[in-house]
C-alpha positions, 0 to 999 in steps of 0.5 A, a space after each residue: 637828206 632827211 635824218 634817219 636817226 629817228 626812223 632807225 630808232 623807231 624800227 629798232 623799237 618795233 623790232 625789239 617789241 615784236 621779239 619780246 611778244 613772240 618770246 613771251 607767247 612761245 614761253 607761255 605756250 611751252 608752259 601750257 603744253 608741259 602743264 597739259 602733259 602732267 594733267 592729261 592721262 597717258 594713253 594705254 598701249 594698244 593690245 597686241 593683236 595676234 597674227 591670223 594664221 595662213 589657214 584662216 577660218 571662213 566665217 562668211 560661208 564661202 566654200 573652200 573649192 570656190 576659194 581654190 578656183 579663184 586663187 587658180 584663176 588669179 594665178 593663171 591671169 598673173 602668169 599670162 600678164 608676166 
């Protein structure tokens, strides 16, 4: 049977080399992200929008009677389905 010593040594060398490369890459990546966090400006919080009231102002010219008729029709339709 062939001697496995050199093959195991080569496998261990490749494994350690890969682990070192990954460790260095991740370390550099963490350093760069922290550097970017210090350099980049922080986002300003979005202004809080006030809730619209239940009696919203009608800006598109629909008459209140039409809105009431549509609401009644939807109510009747949902009542028939249930």
